[in-house]
N, C-alpha and C positions, 0 to 999 in steps of 0.2 A: 686526610687532614685538609681543611679548607684554608687556602691562602688568602689572608685578609688584605695583603698589599696588592696594589694594582700593578699590572705589568707595564713596562715602559711604553709599549705601543698603544695601550688603551688610554682613552681620555674620558673624562666625565661627559655625559650627555649635556649639551648646552641648554641651560635653563634661562628664563628671562633675567634672573639675577646675575648669572655669570656673563651673559651677553651684555647686559648693561654695564657690568664692571669692566669688561674688556673694552667696550666703547669708551667709557670714561677714562680708562688708562691710555687708550690711543689718543683721545682728545688732549689729555694732559701732556703727553709726549710731544704732540704737534704744537701745542701752545708754548712749551718750554723751548722747542727748537726755533719757533718764530720769534720768541722773545730774545733768544741768544743772537739770532741774525740781526734783529733790530738794534740791539745794544752795540753789536760789533760795527754796524754801518753808521750808527750815530757817533761812535768813537772815531771812526775813520774820517767822517765829515768834520768833526771837531779838530782833528789833527791837521787836515787839509786847510781848514780855515785859519788855524794858528800859524801855519807855515806859508800862508798866502803872500805876506810881504817878502819872505825869503825867496819864494819861488819867482817873484817878480824881478829879482836881481839878475844881472848878467851872469853867464855860466861860471866864470872864474871866481868872483866873490861869493857866489852861492856855494861852490864847492868848499871854499875856505870856511864859510860860516857853518856848513854841515859838519866839516871835519872838527872844528872847534867844539861843536855841540857833542859830538861823539867823545872827544877827549874829556870834556867836562863830565859827562855822565859816567865814563869809565873811572875817572878820578873820584867821583862821588861814591861809586860802588866800592872802590878800593878803600876809601875812608871808612865807609860803613863796616866793611869786613874787618879792618884793623881795630875799630872801636869794639866790635863784637868779640874779637880775640882778646883784647885787653880786659874787657869786662869778664870774660870767662876766667882769665888768669887771676883777677881780683877775687872772684867767687871761690876758686880753688884754694887760694891762699887763706881766705877767711875760714874755709872748712877745715884746713889743716892745722890752724892755730888751736891748741888745746884749751887755752884760758879764755877764749873769746866767747 
């Protein structure tokens, strides 16, 4: 009986089409990686620019300002979680009501 499936160790002979496809795939991966690095560095530069006035403060006020920023973002995240939980409760109550 002839086995039509290829063995794991065997590969197709590389033709111009498969070679071009693999080169295109490699270029696409390289472009995606370069784009990701560019966006990340652009974001970091923006954050540094936004924090420039804060970083010019003396060390003690700078620490207080950064601590206040952390507390604010933590509070905002907690508020978002609580709102989401309340919304889920309202949706569950609406589903349980038979006449609605």
